[in-house]
C-alpha positions as CSV (number, residue, x, y, z in Angstrom):
1,M,-49.0,15.0,-16.3
2,T,-48.9,13.9,-19.6
3,V,-50.8,10.9,-21.2
4,L,-47.6,9.0,-21.7
5,S,-46.7,9.5,-18.2
6,I,-50.2,8.4,-16.7
7,I,-50.0,5.2,-19.2
8,R,-46.4,4.6,-17.6
9,D,-47.6,4.7,-14.1
10,C,-50.3,2.5,-15.1
11,L,-48.1,-0.1,-16.9
12,D,-45.8,0.1,-13.7
13,A,-48.9,-0.8,-11.4
14,L,-49.0,-4.2,-13.4
15,L,-45.5,-5.2,-13.1
16,H,-44.3,-8.0,-11.4
17,P,-42.2,-7.3,-8.1
18,S,-39.2,-9.2,-9.6
19,A,-39.2,-6.9,-12.6
20,R,-39.5,-3.2,-10.3
21,Y,-36.2,-3.0,-9.6
22,D,-34.5,-3.8,-12.7
23,A,-34.5,-1.2,-15.3
24,L,-34.0,-3.4,-18.6
25,M,-36.4,-5.8,-17.1
26,R,-38.8,-3.2,-16.4
27,A,-38.6,-1.8,-20.0
28,R,-38.9,-5.4,-21.4
29,H,-42.3,-5.8,-19.5
30,R,-43.5,-2.5,-20.5
31,A,-42.8,-3.0,-24.1
32,F,-44.4,-6.6,-23.9
33,M,-47.9,-5.4,-22.2
34,A,-48.1,-2.2,-23.8
35,P,-49.0,-3.1,-27.4
36,R,-51.0,-6.0,-26.4
37,L,-53.3,-4.2,-23.8
38,L,-53.8,-1.3,-26.5
39,G,-54.1,-3.2,-29.2
40,S,-56.8,-5.5,-27.6
41,L,-58.8,-2.2,-26.2
42,A,-58.8,-1.1,-29.5
43,A,-59.9,-3.9,-31.5
44,F,-62.7,-4.0,-28.9
45,A,-63.6,-0.4,-29.4
46,A,-63.7,-1.1,-33.3
47,F,-65.9,-4.1,-33.0
48,P,-69.3,-2.1,-33.1
49,V,-67.8,0.2,-35.6
50,Y,-67.2,-3.1,-38.0
51,L,-70.6,-4.5,-37.2
52,A,-72.3,-1.3,-38.4
53,L,-70.2,-1.8,-41.5
54,R,-70.3,-5.3,-42.3
55,G,-73.5,-6.4,-40.9
56,A,-74.1,-9.8,-39.5
57,P,-70.7,-11.3,-38.8
58,S,-70.1,-14.9,-39.6
59,A,-68.6,-17.4,-37.2
60,V,-65.2,-17.0,-37.9
61,E,-65.4,-13.1,-37.3
62,V,-67.0,-13.7,-34.2
63,A,-64.2,-15.9,-33.3
64,A,-61.5,-13.7,-34.5
65,F,-62.7,-11.1,-32.4
66,A,-63.2,-13.0,-29.5
67,W,-59.5,-14.2,-29.6
68,L,-58.3,-10.7,-29.1
69,I,-58.6,-11.3,-25.2
70,A,-55.9,-13.5,-25.5
71,P,-53.0,-10.5,-25.2
72,I,-55.1,-9.0,-22.2
73,L,-54.8,-12.8,-20.6
74,L,-51.1,-13.0,-21.6
75,S,-50.4,-9.4,-20.1
76,W,-52.2,-10.6,-17.0
77,F,-49.9,-13.9,-16.9
78,L,-47.1,-11.7,-17.2
79,S,-48.1,-9.4,-14.4
80,R,-48.5,-12.2,-12.0
81,T,-45.9,-14.7,-12.7
82,G,-43.1,-12.2,-14.3
83,R,-42.2,-15.3,-16.5
84,Y,-41.2,-13.2,-19.3
85,E,-39.8,-16.0,-22.1
86,G,-43.1,-17.9,-20.9
87,A,-45.4,-14.9,-21.8
88,H,-43.5,-14.7,-25.3
89,V,-44.2,-18.3,-25.8
90,L,-47.5,-18.2,-25.2
91,S,-47.9,-15.2,-27.7
92,S,-46.3,-16.6,-30.5
93,L,-48.5,-19.8,-29.9
94,A,-52.0,-17.2,-29.6
95,L,-50.9,-15.2,-32.8
96,A,-50.0,-18.2,-34.8
97,G,-53.5,-19.9,-33.6
98,L,-55.5,-16.6,-34.6
99,I,-53.7,-16.5,-38.1
100,M,-54.0,-20.1,-38.6
101,A,-57.9,-19.7,-38.1
102,V,-58.2,-16.8,-40.1
103,A,-56.3,-18.0,-42.9
104,G,-57.6,-21.6,-43.0
105,S,-61.1,-20.1,-43.6
106,T,-59.9,-17.3,-46.0
107,G,-58.1,-19.0,-48.5
108,G,-55.0,-21.1,-46.9
109,I,-51.6,-19.8,-47.7
110,D,-53.3,-17.5,-50.4
111,S,-55.3,-15.6,-47.4
112,F,-54.7,-12.1,-46.6
113,A,-53.7,-13.5,-42.8
114,A,-50.8,-15.6,-44.1
115,V,-48.9,-12.7,-44.1
116,W,-49.0,-12.3,-40.6
117,L,-47.0,-15.5,-40.0
118,V,-43.8,-13.3,-40.7
119,V,-44.6,-11.1,-37.4
120,V,-44.4,-14.2,-35.0
121,P,-40.7,-14.4,-35.2
122,L,-40.4,-10.7,-35.2
123,E,-42.8,-10.4,-31.9
124,A,-40.3,-13.2,-30.4
125,A,-37.0,-11.3,-31.0
126,L,-38.1,-8.8,-28.4
127,S,-38.1,-11.7,-25.7
128,A,-33.9,-11.7,-26.1
129,S,-34.2,-15.1,-25.8
130,R,-32.7,-17.5,-28.7
131,R,-34.7,-20.1,-27.5
132,V,-37.8,-18.1,-27.7
133,A,-37.0,-16.8,-31.2
134,A,-36.0,-20.3,-32.7
135,F,-39.3,-21.7,-31.2
136,A,-41.4,-18.6,-33.0
137,S,-39.6,-19.1,-36.4
138,V,-40.3,-23.1,-36.2
139,L,-43.7,-22.4,-35.5
140,A,-44.5,-20.1,-38.0
141,L,-43.0,-22.3,-40.8
142,S,-44.9,-25.3,-39.3
143,C,-47.8,-23.1,-39.8
144,A,-47.1,-22.1,-43.3
145,G,-46.5,-25.7,-44.2
146,L,-49.9,-26.5,-42.8
147,L,-51.5,-23.8,-44.8
148,I,-49.9,-25.0,-47.8
149,L,-50.4,-28.7,-47.4
150,G,-54.1,-28.0,-46.6
151,G,-54.7,-26.2,-49.8
152,Q,-53.0,-28.7,-52.0
153,F,-55.1,-31.7,-50.9
154,G,-58.3,-29.7,-50.4
155,W,-58.5,-29.7,-46.8
156,L,-59.3,-26.1,-46.5
157,P,-62.8,-24.4,-47.8
158,S,-62.1,-22.3,-50.9
159,A,-62.4,-18.7,-50.6
160,D,-65.7,-17.1,-52.0
161,A,-64.8,-13.8,-52.4
162,S,-64.1,-12.1,-55.7
163,A,-60.6,-10.9,-56.9
164,A,-61.6,-7.3,-56.0
165,E,-62.5,-8.4,-52.2
166,R,-59.5,-10.2,-51.9
167,G,-57.2,-7.5,-53.1
168,V,-58.7,-5.3,-50.5
169,L,-58.2,-8.1,-48.1
170,M,-54.5,-8.4,-48.9
171,A,-53.9,-4.7,-48.7
172,C,-55.6,-4.5,-45.5
173,G,-53.3,-7.5,-44.2
174,V,-50.4,-6.5,-45.5
175,A,-50.9,-3.1,-44.0
176,S,-51.8,-4.3,-40.6
177,A,-48.9,-6.7,-40.5
178,T,-46.5,-3.6,-41.7
179,L,-47.7,-1.5,-38.9
180,Y,-47.9,-4.4,-36.2
181,A,-44.1,-4.9,-37.4
182,A,-43.3,-1.1,-37.1
183,G,-44.4,-1.1,-33.6
184,L,-42.1,-4.1,-32.6
185,S,-39.5,-2.3,-34.5
186,F,-39.9,0.7,-32.8
187,G,-40.3,-1.2,-29.4
188,A,-37.2,-3.1,-30.1
189,E,-35.5,0.5,-30.6
190,S,-36.6,1.6,-27.3
191,L,-35.2,-1.3,-25.4
192,T,-32.0,-1.0,-27.5
193,R,-31.7,2.5,-26.3
194,T,-32.7,1.7,-22.7
195,S,-30.1,-1.2,-22.7
196,V,-27.3,1.5,-24.0
197,A,-28.2,3.9,-21.5
198,L,-28.1,1.3,-18.6
199,L,-24.8,0.2,-19.9
200,S,-23.1,3.7,-20.5
201,R,-24.4,4.2,-17.0
202,E,-23.0,1.0,-15.4
203,E,-19.7,1.6,-17.1
204,E,-19.3,5.2,-16.0
205,R,-20.1,4.0,-12.5
206,Y,-17.2,1.2,-12.9
207,R,-15.2,3.7,-14.5
208,L,-15.7,6.2,-11.5
209,L,-14.9,3.1,-9.2
210,A,-11.8,2.5,-11.3
211,R,-10.6,6.2,-11.1
212,N,-10.9,6.7,-7.6
213,M,-9.8,3.3,-6.3
214,S,-6.4,3.2,-4.7
215,D,-6.2,-0.4,-5.5
216,V,-4.8,-1.4,-9.1
217,I,-7.2,-4.0,-10.8
218,S,-5.4,-5.5,-13.6
219,R,-6.0,-8.5,-15.9
220,H,-3.6,-10.8,-17.1
221,Q,-2.7,-13.8,-19.2
222,R,-1.2,-16.6,-17.9
223,N,2.2,-15.5,-19.2
224,G,1.9,-12.2,-17.1
225,A,1.0,-10.1,-19.8
226,V,-1.5,-7.4,-18.8
227,Q,-4.8,-6.8,-21.1
228,F,-6.3,-4.3,-18.8
229,I,-5.2,-2.2,-15.8
230,S,-7.1,0.5,-13.9
231,P,-6.0,4.0,-14.0
232,A,-4.9,3.9,-10.3
233,A,-1.4,2.5,-11.5
234,E,-0.7,6.0,-12.9
235,T,-0.8,7.3,-9.4
236,M,1.1,4.4,-7.9
237,I,3.7,3.8,-10.6
238,G,3.8,7.2,-12.1
239,M,3.6,6.4,-15.8
240,P,0.7,6.0,-18.3
241,V,-1.5,3.1,-18.3
242,A,-0.8,2.4,-22.0
243,R,2.8,1.9,-21.3
244,L,1.9,-0.8,-18.6
245,L,-0.2,-3.2,-21.2
246,G,1.7,-6.5,-22.7
247,H,4.7,-6.8,-20.7
248,G,5.2,-3.3,-19.4
249,L,4.6,-4.2,-15.8
250,F,6.5,-7.2,-16.0
251,D,9.7,-4.9,-17.0
252,R,9.0,-3.0,-13.6
253,V,9.2,-5.8,-11.4
254,H,12.5,-6.2,-9.5
255,V,14.5,-8.7,-11.1
256,A,14.7,-10.8,-7.7
257,D,11.1,-10.8,-7.6
258,R,10.1,-11.8,-11.0
259,P,10.1,-15.7,-10.5
260,A,7.4,-15.1,-7.4
261,Y,5.6,-12.8,-9.7
262,L,5.1,-15.1,-12.6
263,T,4.6,-18.2,-10.0
264,A,1.7,-16.6,-8.6
265,L,-0.1,-15.7,-11.9
266,S,0.5,-19.4,-13.2
267,D,-1.1,-20.8,-9.9
268,A,-3.9,-18.7,-10.0
269,A,-4.8,-19.3,-14.0
270,R,-4.8,-22.9,-12.6
271,G,-7.5,-22.2,-10.4
272,E,-5.7,-21.2,-7.1
273,V,-5.9,-17.8,-5.3
274,R,-2.4,-16.5,-4.5
275,N,-1.0,-13.7,-2.7
276,V,2.4,-12.4,-3.3
277,E,4.5,-9.5,-2.5
278,F,7.0,-8.0,-4.7
279,R,9.2,-4.6,-5.4
280,L,8.0,-2.6,-8.5
281,R,10.0,0.3,-9.8
282,R,8.5,3.7,-9.6
283,E,8.9,6.2,-12.1
284,A,11.0,8.9,-10.7
285,D,9.1,12.0,-10.1
286,G,11.6,14.1,-9.1
287,S,14.5,16.3,-10.8
288,E,17.5,13.8,-9.9
289,R,18.2,11.4,-12.5
290,G,19.6,7.8,-12.4
291,Q,17.9,7.4,-9.1
292,V,15.8,4.3,-8.7
293,E,12.8,4.0,-6.6
294,F,11.2,0.8,-5.6
295,L,7.7,0.2,-4.0
296,W,6.5,-2.8,-2.4
297,V,3.1,-4.3,-3.6
298,E,0.8,-6.7,-2.8
299,M,-0.9,-8.6,-5.4
300,R,-3.8,-10.8,-4.9
301,C,-4.8,-13.1,-7.8
302,R,-7.4,-15.5,-8.6
303,P,-8.6,-16.9,-11.9
304,L,-11.3,-15.2,-14.3
305,E,-14.6,-16.7,-14.4
306,P,-14.9,-18.8,-17.7
307,D,-17.9,-16.7,-18.9
308,L,-16.3,-13.6,-18.9
309,A,-13.1,-15.0,-20.3
310,Q,-15.3,-16.3,-23.3
311,N,-17.1,-12.9,-23.4
312,S,-13.6,-10.9,-24.0
313,H,-12.9,-13.5,-26.9
314,G,-16.2,-13.2,-28.8
315,G,-17.5,-16.3,-27.4
316,V,-14.5,-18.4,-27.7
317,A,-12.8,-20.1,-25.1
318,G,-9.3,-18.8,-24.9
319,E,-6.4,-19.3,-22.6
320,A,-7.0,-19.1,-18.6
321,E,-6.7,-15.6,-17.5
322,V,-6.4,-14.0,-14.3
323,V,-7.5,-11.0,-12.6
324,A,-5.4,-9.1,-10.0
325,V,-5.7,-6.7,-7.2
326,M,-2.5,-4.7,-6.1
327,R,-1.9,-2.3,-3.6
328,D,0.9,-0.3,-2.1
329,V,2.3,-1.8,1.0
330,T,5.3,0.1,1.4
331,D,4.3,2.2,4.3
332,H,3.5,-1.3,5.9
333,K,6.9,-2.8,4.9
334,L,8.6,0.3,6.4
335,S,6.8,0.1,9.8
336,A,7.7,-4.0,10.0
337,L,11.3,-3.0,9.3
338,A,11.6,-0.4,11.9
339,L,9.6,-2.6,14.2
340,D,12.1,-5.2,13.4
341,Q,15.1,-2.9,14.0
342,A,13.5,-1.6,17.4
343,R,13.2,-4.9,18.5
344,S,16.6,-5.6,17.7
345,A,17.9,-2.6,19.0
346,A,15.8,-3.3,22.5
347,E,17.4,-7.1,22.5
348,A,20.6,-5.3,21.8
349,A,20.3,-3.0,24.8
350,D,19.1,-5.5,27.0
351,A,22.1,-7.9,26.5
352,A,24.1,-4.4,26.8
353,K,22.6,-3.8,30.2
354,T,23.5,-7.5,31.0
355,R,26.6,-7.5,30.1
356,F,26.8,-4.2,31.9
357,L,25.4,-5.5,35.4
358,A,28.2,-8.2,35.0
359,T,31.1,-5.7,34.7
360,M,29.5,-3.7,37.4
361,S,29.6,-6.8,39.9
362,H,33.2,-6.5,39.0
363,E,33.9,-2.8,38.9
364,L,32.0,-2.3,42.3
365,R,32.9,-5.3,44.1
366,T,36.5,-4.8,43.6
367,P,37.2,-1.5,45.0
368,L,34.6,-2.3,47.8
369,N,36.5,-5.3,48.8
370,A,39.6,-3.2,49.1
371,I,38.0,-0.7,51.3
372,I,36.6,-2.9,53.6
373,G,39.8,-5.2,54.0
374,F,42.0,-2.6,54.5
375,S,39.9,-0.6,56.7
376,E,39.6,-3.8,58.7
377,M,43.1,-4.0,59.0
378,I,43.5,-0.3,60.3
379,A,40.6,-0.9,62.6
380,Q,43.1,-3.8,63.8
381,E,46.2,-2.1,64.1
382,Q,47.1,-3.0,67.6
383,T,46.6,-6.9,67.1
384,L,48.2,-6.6,63.8
385,M,51.3,-4.4,65.2
386,L,51.0,-2.2,62.0
387,G,53.4,0.8,62.0
388,A,52.9,4.1,60.5
389,A,54.2,3.3,56.8
390,Q,52.0,0.4,56.5
391,R,48.6,2.6,57.7
392,R,49.5,5.3,55.3
393,E,49.9,2.6,52.5
394,Y,46.6,1.1,53.5
395,A,44.9,4.4,53.7
396,Q,46.3,5.3,50.2
397,L,45.0,2.0,49.0
398,I,41.6,2.8,50.5
399,N,41.7,6.5,49.0
400,D,42.3,4.7,45.7
401,S,39.6,2.7,45.4
402,G,37.1,5.3,46.9
403,Q,38.2,7.3,43.9
404,H,37.7,4.7,41.5
405,L,34.6,3.7,42.7
406,L,33.5,7.7,42.8
407,S,34.5,7.6,39.2
408,V,32.2,4.9,38.2
409,V,29.4,6.3,40.0
410,N,29.6,9.6,38.4
411,G,29.9,7.9,35.2
412,I,26.9,6.5,35.4
413,L,25.0,9.3,36.9
414,D,26.4,11.5,33.9
415,M,25.2,9.3,31.6
416,S,21.7,9.1,33.1
417,K,21.7,12.9,33.3
418,M,22.4,13.3,29.4
419,E,19.9,10.4,28.2
420,S,17.1,12.4,30.2
421,G,18.2,15.7,28.6
422,N,19.1,17.2,32.2
423,F,22.9,17.7,31.9
424,E,23.7,21.1,32.6
425,I,26.5,22.8,30.3
426,A,28.0,25.7,32.0
427,S,29.3,27.9,28.8
428,E,32.4,30.3,29.5
429,P,35.5,31.1,28.0
430,F,38.6,28.8,28.7
431,A,41.8,28.3,27.2
432,P,41.7,24.7,25.5
433,R,45.6,24.4,25.6
434,A,46.0,24.3,29.2
435,S,43.0,22.1,29.8
436,L,44.4,19.7,27.2
437,M,48.0,19.8,28.9
438,H,46.6,19.5,32.3
439,C,44.9,16.3,31.4
440,C,47.6,15.0,29.6
441,N,49.8,15.6,32.7
442,L,47.4,13.6,34.7
443,L,47.8,10.6,32.5
444,A,51.3,10.8,31.7
445,L,52.3,8.6,34.8
446,K,49.8,5.9,34.0
447,A,51.2,6.0,30.5
448,R,54.7,5.8,31.8
449,E,53.6,2.7,34.3
450,N,52.2,1.1,31.1
451,G,55.4,1.4,29.0
452,I,53.4,3.6,26.5
453,D,54.6,6.9,25.0
454,L,52.0,9.6,25.4
455,V,52.9,12.3,22.8
456,T,51.0,15.9,23.2
457,D,51.1,18.4,20.1
458,A,49.1,21.6,21.2
459,P,50.1,25.2,19.6
460,Q,50.5,27.6,21.9
461,D,48.5,30.2,20.0
462,L,45.2,28.1,20.3
463,P,42.5,30.4,20.5
464,V,40.6,30.9,23.6
465,M,36.7,28.8,23.1
466,T,33.7,29.4,24.6
467,G,32.0,26.3,26.3
468,D,32.1,24.1,29.3
469,P,35.7,23.6,30.5
470,R,34.6,20.5,32.7
471,A,33.2,18.9,29.9
472,F,35.9,19.4,27.5
473,K,38.4,17.7,30.2
474,Q,35.9,14.9,30.7
475,I,36.3,14.6,26.9
476,V,40.0,14.7,26.8
477,L,40.3,12.5,29.9
478,N,38.0,9.6,28.6
479,L,39.9,9.3,25.2
480,V,43.5,9.4,26.5
481,A,42.6,7.1,29.4
482,N,41.1,4.8,26.6
483,A,44.0,5.3,24.3
484,I,46.3,4.0,27.1
485,K,44.0,1.3,28.5
486,F,44.0,-0.4,24.9
487,T,47.7,0.3,23.9
488,E,50.1,-2.7,24.5
489,R,53.5,-1.9,26.2
490,G,55.7,-0.3,23.9
491,G,53.0,1.4,22.1
492,Q,52.4,4.8,21.5
493,V,49.2,7.4,22.2
494,S,49.3,10.7,20.5
495,V,47.3,14.0,21.3
496,I,47.0,16.5,18.8
497,A,45.3,20.1,18.9
498,A,44.4,22.3,16.0
499,A,42.2,25.1,15.2
500,S,40.9,25.7,11.8
501,G,38.3,28.5,10.9
502,S,35.3,28.4,13.7
503,Q,36.2,25.0,14.9
504,L,38.8,23.2,17.3
505,T,40.1,19.7,16.1
506,L,41.4,17.5,18.5
507,R,42.8,14.1,17.1
508,I,43.8,11.2,19.7
509,S,45.4,8.3,18.0
510,D,46.9,5.1,19.2
511,T,48.8,2.0,18.0
512,G,46.7,-0.2,20.2
513,V,44.4,-3.4,19.7
514,G,41.9,-1.7,17.1
515,I,37.9,-2.2,16.8
516,A,36.8,-4.8,14.8
517,P,34.6,-3.7,11.7
518,E,31.4,-5.2,13.3
519,D,31.8,-3.4,16.6
520,L,32.7,-0.1,14.8
521,K,28.7,0.1,14.3
522,R,27.7,0.3,18.1
523,I,30.8,2.5,19.1
524,G,29.4,5.1,21.7
525,A,26.4,2.8,22.7
526,P,25.6,3.1,26.5
527,F,27.3,0.3,28.1
528,F,28.6,-1.2,25.2
529,Q,32.4,-2.5,25.2
530,A,33.8,-3.7,21.8
531,G,35.6,-6.7,21.3
532,K,35.4,-10.3,22.7
533,T,38.9,-11.3,23.0
534,Y,40.4,-8.3,24.9
535,Q,37.3,-7.2,26.4
536,R,37.6,-8.3,30.0
537,R,41.5,-7.7,30.0
538,H,40.8,-4.0,31.2
539,E,38.5,-2.4,33.6
540,G,35.8,-0.2,32.6
541,T,31.7,0.1,32.1
542,G,31.9,0.7,28.8
543,L,30.6,4.3,29.3
544,G,33.6,6.4,28.4
545,L,33.1,6.6,25.0
546,S,29.3,7.0,25.1
547,I,29.9,10.0,27.3
548,V,32.2,11.6,25.3
549,K,29.8,11.2,22.3
550,S,26.7,12.7,24.1
551,L,29.1,15.7,25.6
552,V,30.2,16.3,22.0
553,A,26.6,16.3,20.8
554,L,25.8,18.9,23.5
555,H,28.6,21.5,22.4
556,L,27.0,20.9,18.8
557,G,30.2,19.2,17.7
558,E,31.1,16.1,15.6
559,L,33.0,12.9,16.6
560,T,34.8,10.5,14.2
561,V,36.2,7.2,14.9
562,Q,38.5,5.2,12.6
563,S,39.9,1.8,13.4
564,K,41.6,-0.9,12.1
565,L,41.9,-4.3,14.2
566,G,45.3,-5.0,15.3
567,E,46.6,-1.6,13.9
568,G,45.0,1.0,16.3
569,T,42.4,3.5,16.7
570,A,42.1,7.4,15.8
571,V,39.4,9.3,17.2
572,T,38.8,13.0,16.0
573,V,36.4,15.3,17.8
574,K,35.3,18.9,16.5
575,L,34.0,21.4,18.6
576,P,32.9,25.0,17.9
577,L,35.3,27.7,19.3
578,V,32.1,29.7,20.3
579,Y,29.1,27.7,21.8
580,T,25.9,29.0,21.4
581,P,23.3,27.1,23.8
582,P,20.0,26.4,21.9
583,Q,16.9,28.8,22.1
584,A,14.9,28.4,24.9
585,K,11.4,26.9,24.2
586,P,8.1,28.7,24.5
587,A,6.5,28.9,28.2
588,D,3.5,26.7,26.9
589,E,6.2,23.9,26.1
590,K,7.7,24.2,29.4
591,A,11.3,25.5,28.3
592,S,14.3,25.1,30.2
593,E,16.9,27.6,31.0
594,S,19.2,28.6,27.9
595,K,21.9,26.7,29.8
596,I,20.5,23.6,29.9
597,A,21.3,21.4,26.5
598,T,20.0,18.3,25.6
599,L,20.6,15.4,23.5
600,T,18.1,16.7,20.6
601,P,19.9,16.7,17.4
602,V,20.6,20.0,16.4
603,L,22.3,21.0,13.2
604,R,25.8,22.2,13.4
605,Q,26.1,25.9,12.5
606,E,27.9,26.6,9.2
607,S,31.4,28.3,8.8
608,R,31.9,30.5,6.3
609,E,35.6,29.3,6.0
610,E,35.0,25.6,5.4
611,P,32.2,24.3,3.3
612,R,29.8,21.6,5.0
613,D,30.5,18.1,4.3
614,K,26.7,16.5,3.6
615,S,28.1,13.3,5.2
616,Q,28.1,14.9,8.3
617,D,24.9,16.7,9.0
618,Q,24.0,14.9,12.2
619,P,26.1,15.6,15.5
620,A,28.5,13.1,16.8
621,L,28.5,11.1,13.5
622,V,30.4,8.1,14.1
623,K,32.2,7.3,10.7
624,K,33.7,3.9,10.2
625,S,36.5,2.9,8.1
626,A,38.4,-0.5,7.7
């Protein structure tokens, strides 16, 4: 342990508690106490030597040496009270009093001690207080004035020393004052070095904080011009900070959000605390050019403190400024948007279920009433005197109503299986043309009864395909039945099949009522029935097209709907000629058998003959056209 460290530890033990936890204040207290304690101790140690050389001291000399106890009292005052400026004021008074006492008895302004008056304001400069420095300067000038006046009016005793002695004393006074001033300069340099080190450490701390914060801190003028912005902006926006200064940040704000952005800054400059959300253009970091990406930013801005604003302008009060904190809230916005969409979808699903229940009350009650009514009439055939022809007619009506009721129940069950992912697809080779013609023949009678021309175009050379023949027939029956149902008398329904590459394309078009553009968005949703004016003119549960869409998706196919209100509808279905069931999942994931297909979206296999359209990446994608 060195001598300096021992001295520092002793000084630290004397520090007031208010200065122990502030590095700069601790250094100032040390700089105040150290020279005074060391100077006083050195003076007392030199007093016996002075007596040996000088002999019996005069009263003034004794008073001067006795006055050296004042620095020790000042150090004790600072150690007990912590009043740094007050200690400097008392030190200036003590030093000025000692100088006046010595100079007054040794020649006044011509005394060797008068030169020490220069040291009084220099010593006060270490206080870092303008008030203390001004007080010390006025005190030194007042003491010099009093010495001059005392000499002019003869109030002070004349010096008895010879010219040689006065020269020696003057040399000693100048030398001692110079040494003391040098000590003060070294103390000032030490304090300055400490201040610079602390400032550099504080700046590094804030720089580290600014670089590692995800939020962006910026400083604006009232018109929105950026004076400072933290490095986090480069990560958020993707461009250098230098390009965001001035109006660089404003130029990247979305045009529609610029009024709100400027209004928030203007209100904050007037003293309000404002929050605002706006879109900010981000520099595209990908290889694609021309793509504009915006992110949502939340900015909280408040007025800058007046003292900070003045310090930034060199102490001159300038225009009101604003400090803002910005953070990226894009994920929050997307989550809120997704939540709104999910809420809307849930509300739409609830409304669809309500409409479905209303429809089912009609679809189920009508055949059940027919079954109950006609069965009661058959049970009372003796009373009603029914003939054989009437019994057969009633039995046929009961059978038709039961078949209709069975089809409704089967549709609901099939849709439930598809939504739960438990619909089984039995893949096997079959002839699509035979299945297609069989379905069209079944619906030909219904088409003739409705006065509709059903046209079927299926080439004889359609290849054999691998898939579920039952699901294929269900697709065709639902689509053709829908086309006939929504086509007015005298219209036409066309069913066209063709093979292209590795796909079978079915196109069912009609000249019916068509579908409105707003309804095309929801075509294929369970229980949804398009239209408001024609919806209740036709029976059905709204499950037909939804079942078709699900069956096509299970076969890894594509479904496209094109329609225009009043002009008809065209539904195009593309199915792979060879259906490959999805691979079974691992055992730890409770895999189902390979013949079980679910509604999980699976990308369609690419065909080498036909390039894939990027707009058809999702299975059973419903395309809309006016």
